[in-house]
C-alpha positions in Angstrom: -5.8 -17.3 -3.5 -1.6 -18.2 -3.7 -0.9 -19.3 0.2 1.3 -16.9 0.3 -0.6 -14.0 0.1 -2.8 -15.3 3.0 0.1 -15.7 5.3 1.6 -12.4 4.3 -1.8 -11.2 5.0 -1.8 -12.5 8.2 2.0 -11.4 9.3 0.7 -7.9 8.1 -2.3 -8.2 10.8 -0.2 -9.6 13.3 2.4 -6.5 13.3 -0.8 -4.0 12.8 -1.9 -5.8 16.2 1.7 -5.6 17.8 0.8 -2.2 18.8 -1.8 -2.5 21.0 -0.3 -3.5 24.1 1.0 -0.1 24.1 -2.1 1.8 23.0 -4.1 0.2 26.2 -1.1 0.7 28.4 -2.3 2.0 31.7 0.1 3.3 34.9 3.4 5.5 34.9 3.9 6.3 30.7 0.9 5.8 29.3 0.3 8.4 27.7 4.0 8.3 26.0 3.3 4.3 25.8 -0.2 5.4 23.3 1.4 8.0 20.9 3.8 5.5 20.5 1.6 2.4 19.9 -0.4 4.8 17.7 2.2 5.2 15.9 3.3 2.3 14.9 -0.2 0.6 14.6 -1.3 3.9 12.0 2.2 3.7 10.6 1.7 0.1 9.7 -1.9 0.2 8.8 -1.4 2.9 6.1 1.9 1.0 4.8 -0.4 -2.0 4.1 -2.7 0.4 2.3 -0.7 2.1 -0.1 1.2 -1.6 -0.4 -2.5 -3.4 -1.3 -4.1 -0.8 -3.0 -2.5 2.6 -4.2 1.1 1.0 -5.9 -1.1 -1.9 -8.0 -3.8 0.7 -9.0 -0.6 3.0 -10.4 1.2 0.3 -12.0 -2.3 -0.7 -13.6 -2.6 3.0 -15.1 1.1 3.0 -16.3 0.5 -0.7 -17.7 -2.6 0.8 -19.6 -0.3 4.0 -21.3 2.3 1.5 -21.8 0.4 -0.9 -23.8 -1.3 2.3 -25.7 1.9 3.3 -26.9 3.4 -0.6 -27.5 0.1 -1.2 -29.7 0.4 2.2 -31.7 4.4 2.1 -32.7 3.4 -1.5 -33.7 0.8 -0.9 -35.8 3.2 2.1 -37.3 0.8 4.9 -35.9 2.2 7.6 -33.4 0.4 7.2 -30.3 -2.4 9.1 -29.7 -1.0 12.2 -27.0 -3.4 14.2 -24.5 -3.5 18.1 -24.3 -0.4 19.0 -21.7 1.7 16.5 -22.2 
């Protein structure tokens, strides 16, 4: 695995856990700190999941469609169309 990938993963893990002190806070104002920490941690976690899984999956789907159209064009054929397109 690329060392840059590992470092980016560590930085994201650190940023997700940065909301932990707000989540486990006690005392005056703890409820508002909990809500703020939960939003920060869950937002970073969801953003990371989208970046790591959803964006590459969509790219693979679009790249597959593009390569199929490109191959058909090189062969001089009409690209295969699906109903509703």
